[in-house]
C-alpha positions in Angstrom: -16.1 -18.4 20.5 -12.4 -18.1 19.9 -10.5 -21.3 19.3 -7.0 -21.2 20.8 -4.1 -22.4 18.7 -1.0 -22.2 21.0 -1.4 -19.8 23.9 1.0 -20.5 26.7 0.4 -20.0 30.4 3.0 -17.3 30.2 0.9 -15.3 27.8 -2.2 -15.8 29.8 -0.5 -14.5 32.9 0.8 -11.4 31.1 -2.6 -10.7 29.8 -4.1 -10.9 33.4 -1.5 -8.4 34.7 -3.9 -5.5 33.9 -3.1 -3.6 37.1 0.0 -2.3 35.4 -1.9 -1.0 32.4 -4.0 2.0 31.5 -7.8 1.8 31.5 -7.8 1.5 27.6 -5.1 -1.3 27.8 -7.1 -3.3 30.3 -9.5 -4.2 27.4 -7.6 -7.3 26.3 -7.3 -9.3 23.1 -6.4 -12.9 23.0 -2.8 -13.1 21.9 -3.0 -16.4 20.1 -6.4 -17.4 18.9 -8.4 -17.8 15.7 -12.0 -18.1 14.5 -12.7 -20.2 11.4 -15.7 -19.6 9.2 -16.7 -21.1 5.9 -17.9 -19.2 2.9 -18.8 -19.5 -0.8 -18.4 -16.9 -3.5 -18.3 -16.4 -7.2 -15.1 -15.0 -9.0 -15.1 -14.4 -12.7 -18.2 -16.5 -13.0 -17.0 -19.6 -11.2 -17.9 -20.8 -7.7 -15.1 -20.6 -5.1 -15.4 -22.2 -1.7 -13.1 -20.9 1.0 -12.3 -20.6 4.8 -11.6 -17.4 6.6 -9.1 -17.7 9.5 -9.5 -14.5 11.6 -7.4 -14.2 14.6 -4.1 -13.2 16.3 -0.6 -14.7 16.3 2.3 -13.6 18.6 5.5 -11.8 17.7 8.3 -13.5 19.6 11.6 -11.9 20.8 15.0 -13.5 20.4 14.4 -15.4 23.7 11.0 -16.7 22.6 9.0 -14.4 24.7 5.7 -13.0 23.2 6.2 -9.2 22.8 3.2 -8.3 20.6 0.3 -10.0 18.8 -0.7 -9.3 15.2 -4.3 -9.5 14.1 -4.7 -11.2 10.6 -7.3 -12.6 8.3 -6.4 -15.6 6.2 -8.5 -16.7 3.3 -7.9 -20.2 2.1 -9.7 -21.8 -0.9 -11.0 -25.2 0.2 -11.9 -26.8 -3.1 -8.2 -27.1 -4.2 -6.3 -30.3 -3.3 -2.8 -29.4 -4.3 -1.9 -26.7 -1.7 1.8 -27.1 -2.4 1.5 -25.5 -5.8 -1.1 -23.0 -4.7 0.3 -19.4 -4.4 0.1 -17.6 -1.1 -0.3 -13.7 -1.2 0.8 -11.9 2.0 -0.7 -8.4 2.1 0.3 -5.2 3.9 -0.9 -1.6 3.8 1.2 1.3 4.8 1.0 4.6 6.8 3.2 3.7 8.6 0.5 3.1 11.1 -2.3 2.0 8.8 -4.4 -1.2 9.2 -4.7 -3.8 6.4 -8.3 -2.8 5.9 -7.8 -0.9 2.6 -6.8 -3.7 0.3 -8.6 -6.3 2.5 -12.2 -5.0 1.8 -11.6 -3.0 -1.3 -9.0 -4.8 -3.6 -7.9 -8.4 -3.5 -10.2 -10.0 -0.8 -13.5 -11.8 -1.4 -15.5 -8.8 -0.3 -15.4 -5.1 -1.3 -16.9 -1.9 0.0 -20.4 -0.9 -0.8 -19.4 2.2 -2.8 -20.5 3.6 -6.1 -18.6 2.9 -9.4 -16.2 5.8 -8.7 -15.5 4.8 -5.1 -17.7 7.3 -3.2 -19.6 6.2 0.0 -23.0 4.7 -0.1 -25.4 3.8 2.7 -26.1 1.3 4.0 -22.5 0.9 4.8 -20.9 -2.5 4.4 -19.4 -5.0 1.9 -20.5 -6.9 -1.0 -19.2 -9.8 -3.1 -15.9 -9.0 -5.0 -16.3 -10.7 -8.4 -12.7 -9.9 -9.3 -10.8 -11.2 -6.2 -7.6 -13.1 -6.8 -8.7 -15.7 -4.3 -9.4 -17.9 -7.3 -5.7 -18.2 -8.0 -4.0 -17.5 -4.6 -4.8 -17.7 -0.8 -4.4 -14.4 0.9 -3.4 -13.3 4.4 -4.0 -9.7 5.4 -1.6 -8.7 8.1 -1.9 -5.8 10.6 1.4 -4.5 12.0 1.7 -3.6 15.6 -0.9 -1.0 17.0 -3.0 -1.3 13.7 -6.3 -3.1 13.4 -6.5 -5.2 16.5 -2.7 -5.8 16.8 -1.1 -4.7 20.0 2.0 -4.6 22.1 2.0 -7.1 25.0 3.2 -6.5 28.5 6.6 -7.9 29.4 7.5 -10.7 31.8 7.1 -8.3 34.7 3.6 -7.4 33.7 4.5 -4.0 32.7 4.2 -2.4 29.2 7.5 -1.5 27.4 8.3 2.2 27.4 7.6 4.3 24.4 11.3 4.3 23.6 11.5 0.5 23.9 8.5 0.0 21.7 9.9 2.3 19.0 13.2 0.3 19.0 11.2 -3.0 18.8 8.5 -2.1 16.3 8.4 1.5 14.9 11.0 2.0 12.3 11.9 0.9 8.8 14.3 -1.8 9.9 12.6 -2.8 13.2 9.3 -3.3 11.2 10.9 -5.5 8.6 12.7 -7.6 11.3 9.8 -8.5 13.5 7.4 -9.1 10.5 9.9 -11.4 8.8 9.8 -13.6 11.9 6.0 -13.4 12.2 5.6 -14.6 8.5 8.0 -17.5 9.2 5.7 -18.6 12.1 2.6 -18.1 9.9 3.9 -20.1 7.0 5.0 -22.8 9.3 1.7 -23.1 11.2 -0.4 -23.2 8.1 2.0 -25.5 6.2 2.8 -23.2 3.3 6.5 -23.7 3.0 6.2 -25.5 -0.5 3.8 -22.8 -1.9 4.9 -20.0 -4.3 4.9 -16.9 -2.2 4.1 -13.3 -3.0 4.2 -10.1 -1.1 2.0 -7.1 -1.9 2.2 -3.7 -0.2 0.5 -0.4 -0.7 2.1 3.1 -0.1 4.5 2.6 2.9 3.7 -1.0 2.7 5.9 -1.0 -0.5 8.8 0.1 1.7 7.9 -2.8 4.1 7.6 -5.6 1.4 10.8 -4.4 -0.4 12.7 -4.8 2.8 11.0 -8.1 3.6 12.0 -9.5 0.3 15.7 -9.6 1.3 15.0 -10.2 5.1 12.9 -13.3 4.3 15.8 -14.6 2.1 18.7 -13.8 4.4 17.1 -14.1 7.8 14.4 -16.7 7.4 15.7 -18.5 4.2 12.3 -18.0 2.5 12.4 -17.2 -1.2 9.7 -15.3 -3.0 8.2 -15.5 -6.5 6.9 -12.0 -6.6 6.7 -8.5 -5.0 3.9 -6.2 -5.8 4.3 -2.5 -5.2 1.0 -0.6 -5.1 1.4 3.2 -5.2 5.0 2.9 -4.1 7.0 5.2 -1.9 10.6 6.2 -2.7 12.0 2.9 -1.2 15.1 4.9 0.0 15.9 5.7 -3.5 17.2 9.4 -3.7 15.1 11.7 -5.9 15.4 15.1 -4.2 15.8 18.5 -5.8 15.2 18.9 -9.6 14.2 15.2 -10.0 11.5 15.3 -7.3 10.1 18.6 -8.7 10.1 17.4 -12.4 8.6 14.0 -11.6 5.4 15.7 -10.5 4.5 17.1 -13.9 2.9 14.0 -15.5 0.7 13.7 -12.4 -0.2 17.4 -12.7 -1.1 16.8 -16.4 -3.4 13.8 -15.6 -5.2 15.7 -12.9 -5.7 18.8 -15.0 -7.0 16.6 -17.9 -9.5 14.9 -15.6 -10.8 18.4 -14.4 -10.9 19.8 -17.9 -8.3 22.4 -17.3 -6.1 21.8 -20.2 -6.2 23.8 -23.5 -8.6 22.3 -26.1 -5.8 20.8 -28.2 -4.7 18.7 -25.3 -8.1 18.2 -23.6 -9.5 16.5 -26.8 -6.9 13.8 -26.6 -7.2 10.7 -24.4 -5.2 10.6 -21.2 -3.0 7.7 -22.6 -2.1 9.9 -25.5 -1.1 12.8 -23.4 1.0 11.2 -20.8 3.8 9.9 -23.0 4.2 13.3 -24.4 4.4 14.9 -20.9 6.9 12.2 -19.7 9.2 12.9 -22.6 9.1 16.6 -21.9 9.7 16.0 -18.3 12.8 14.0 -18.8 14.3 15.8 -21.9 13.5 19.4 -21.1 11.9 20.2 -17.7 14.4 18.2 -15.6 17.5 19.9 -17.2 15.9 23.3 -16.9 15.3 22.8 -13.1 18.9 21.5 -12.7 20.2 24.8 -14.1 18.7 26.9 -11.3 19.6 30.6 -11.8 22.0 29.7 -14.6 19.0 29.2 -17.0 18.5 31.9 -19.5 15.4 34.1 -19.3 14.3 33.0 -22.7 14.5 29.3 -21.8 12.8 29.9 -18.5 9.9 31.6 -20.1 9.6 28.8 -22.7 9.7 26.0 -20.1 7.2 27.9 -17.9 4.8 28.2 -20.7 5.0 24.5 -21.5 4.7 23.5 -17.8 1.6 25.7 -17.5 0.1 24.1 -20.6 0.6 20.6 -19.2 -0.4 21.5 -15.6 -3.5 23.5 -16.1 -1.9 26.5 -14.2 -1.1 29.9 -15.5 2.4 30.7 -16.7 2.5 33.4 -14.0 1.9 30.9 -11.2 4.7 28.6 -12.7 7.1 31.5 -12.8 6.2 32.6 -9.2 7.3 29.2 -8.1 10.5 29.3 -10.1 9.3 26.4 -12.2 9.2 24.2 -9.1 5.4 23.7 -8.2 4.7 22.2 -4.7 2.0 19.5 -4.8 0.1 21.3 -2.0 0.0 24.5 -4.0 -1.2 22.6 -7.0 -4.1 21.0 -5.0 -5.2 24.5 -3.9 -4.5 26.3 -7.1 -5.9 24.1 -9.9 -9.6 24.7 -9.2 -9.3 28.0 -7.2 -11.5 29.7 -9.8 -14.3 27.2 -9.0 -13.8 27.6 -5.3 -12.7 23.9 -4.9 -9.5 21.9 -3.9 -8.5 18.6 -5.2 -7.5 15.5 -3.1 -4.0 14.5 -2.2 -4.2 10.8 -2.6 -6.8 10.9 -5.3 -7.3 14.2 -7.2 -10.6 13.2 -8.5 -12.0 14.0 -5.1 -13.1 17.7 -4.4 -12.9 19.7 -1.1 -14.2 23.0 0.1 -11.9 25.3 2.1 -12.9 28.1 4.5 -11.0 30.6 2.3 -10.2 30.3 -1.4 -6.9 32.2 -0.7 -3.9 30.3 0.6 -1.3 27.8 -0.7 -2.6 24.4 0.5 -6.0 22.8 1.2 -7.5 22.7 4.7 -8.0 18.9 4.6 -7.5 15.8 2.4 -10.8 15.5 0.6 -10.2 11.8 -0.4 -9.2 10.5 3.0 -12.3 11.8 4.7 -14.4 10.1 2.0 -12.5 6.8 2.5 -12.8 6.8 6.2 -16.5 7.5 5.8 -17.0 4.1 4.1 -14.1 1.9 5.3 -14.5 2.3 9.1 -18.1 1.1 9.5 -17.6 -1.6 6.9 -14.6 -3.3 8.5 -16.0 -3.2 12.0 -19.3 -4.8 10.9 -17.8 -7.3 8.6 -15.3 -8.7 11.1 -18.0 -9.1 13.7 -21.0 -10.2 11.7 -19.6 -12.2 8.8 -16.3 -13.4 10.1 -17.6 -13.9 13.7 -14.6 -12.2 15.3 -15.7 -10.4 18.4 -13.6 -8.2 20.7 -14.0 -5.0 22.5 -10.6 -3.8 21.4 -10.8 -0.7 19.2 -10.0 -1.3 15.5 -7.3 1.1 14.7 -7.7 2.4 11.1 -4.5 4.4 12.0 -2.6 3.4 15.1 0.0 5.1 17.3 3.4 4.3 15.8 5.1 7.6 15.6 7.8 8.8 15.9 8.8 6.4 13.1 12.5 5.8 12.6 13.2 6.3 8.9 16.9 6.2 9.2 18.9 3.7 7.1 16.1 3.1 4.6 17.8 0.9 2.0 14.7 -1.0 1.1 15.0 -0.4 -2.7 18.5 -1.6 -2.6 17.3 -4.6 -0.5 14.8 -5.4 -3.2 17.3 -5.2 -5.9 19.7 -7.5 -4.0 16.8 -10.0 -3.3 16.1 -10.0 -7.1 19.8 -10.5 -7.9 20.0 -13.5 -5.5 16.7 -15.0 -6.6 16.3 -15.5 -10.4 12.6 -16.4 -9.8 11.7 -13.1 -8.1 9.6 -10.6 -10.3 8.3 -7.2 -9.4 5.0 -5.5 -10.4 4.3 -1.8 -9.9 0.7 -0.7 -9.8 -0.1 3.1 -9.7 -3.0 5.4 -10.2 -2.5 8.4 -12.4 -4.4 10.8 -10.1 -2.3 9.9 -7.0 -0.5 13.1 -5.8 1.1 11.5 -2.7 3.1 8.7 -4.4 2.8 9.8 -8.0 3.0 7.2 -10.8 6.0 8.7 -12.6 8.0 8.3 -9.3 6.9 4.7 -9.4 8.4 4.4 -12.9 11.6 6.2 -11.7 12.0 3.7 -8.9 12.1 0.9 -11.4 14.6 2.6 -13.6 16.9 3.3 -10.6 16.4 -0.1 -8.9 18.3 -1.8 -11.7 20.5 0.8 -13.3 22.5 -1.9 -15.2 19.3 -3.1 -16.9 20.1 -6.8 -16.3 16.8 -7.5 -14.5 14.4 -5.0 -16.1 12.6 -7.8 -18.0 11.5 -9.0 -14.5 9.9 -5.7 -13.7 6.5 -4.4 -15.0 4.3 -1.4 -14.5 0.6 -0.9 -14.7 -1.3 2.4 -14.5 -4.9 3.2 -13.9 -7.3 6.1 -14.3 -7.8 6.5 -10.6 -5.7 7.5 -7.5 -3.7 6.0 -4.7 -6.2 3.2 -4.1 -6.9 2.7 -7.8 -9.2 -0.3 -7.0 -12.0 1.9 -5.6 -13.0 2.7 -9.1 -15.2 -0.2 -10.4 -13.4 -0.4 -13.8 -10.0 -0.4 -12.2 -11.0 -2.9 -9.5 -11.4 -5.4 -12.3 -8.3 -4.3 -14.3 -6.0 -4.2 -11.4 -7.1 -7.7 -10.1 -6.7 -9.0 -13.6 -3.2 -7.6 -13.9 -2.3 -9.0 -10.5 -3.8 -12.4 -11.4 -1.7 -12.5 -14.5 1.4 -11.5 -12.7 1.0 -14.2 -10.1 0.4 -16.9 -12.7 3.3 -15.7 -14.9 5.6 -15.5 -11.9 5.3 -19.3 -11.2 7.9 -21.1 -13.2 7.2 -24.2 -15.2 7.7 -27.4 -13.5 11.3 -28.4 -13.0 12.5 -24.9 -14.4 15.6 -24.3 -12.3 16.3 -21.0 -10.6 19.5 -20.0 -12.3 21.0 -17.5 -14.7 
């Protein structure tokens, strides 16, 4: 049974106004309710008791009317007496339009997918204990933005659903998303009495855009100050890197992928990945980027030399590099690298292999990694929520929800994060990236950090961690441990000593 927290008669009336809704919308979810279950697990060899709060909490408009309800799962350790000093980690995934499922049941939560050590699906589908979860040091809430997971738009006071245009203005854009989520977090923190706690945001992929914007919005709109922001496989955060920079920054990722698939020359292939990448990064900044910037002003001799070196690092032929004028599209790379084997490599994780109808062409037919992930995540989250967390509803769990068109205008989230850091001396930032991620490559993540603080006054408060995996680096068993250990260390180090003032 669902236990109601604070549902008003108005919300109930709105939910009963189903004659204005489509058949799919008539399947309703309680707008303000929660189920609480008690659990026990073992993390790093120690017993941890916790509660799972699984439910919904409304989004309110400026007049205090409920306009949407967000589905969340909140894990709270129960064998800790001092909740005031216990960190709270607020977790978002990306898309935009993606549910919070990915980090929930594969990274930081108390349960992880039943997959093999490299992250590939296994049957029976489901979850198992996560021995590396950061629940030992921080309580965690996984938040599903509007139309993801079980989160939904609510009908208005007239019982009618807002139009598509109204919904986009309210929810589906860079700044609208940040605004309503900041208010929702305020309500959550108030309800669960977490105002004294050190607070952290973690976002993956587009979620990094979201949490970067939230860092400043929470400070300036909700007067809530954070201790840390974690960027997992970050997007560009509104930081310009078009043209030669965008093209050059791909090369270290190409090199990592080529190394993984044994496509490099023996002199490079025999080295460890961590020995190759610094060499490729230096070439990228010192030679490749300037060569691309020259365009048709580059001499033929230099162009040939750069092409040979790019080919050496990328696993492609010099001819292929020259045919692309030194600027190699990622989609072409995914198709070309293993063309001689009749295989493609994945976009978000190039360890995954795909098979196309034709070996010819300049891009893969599909994303090999995403089909593998949906294969294992979808049955796992649907079963886990119902059978272990006792949350029952007939609403469809949206792995990816209808949120498009997404308004990407006025994306200043990177600058917002910089300003939040400048205003808040406590605030630290951690970037986590997989070396085999071709959608949000790790070198772009480093570039973000360099441009986020061009003056260098705050670079000691930024850190980077890389992993031998892809976009969701935690799917690989070795990196599940390493990434959680890095996150745990970051959280603990971002909490200041008692009575240490926030000042420069």
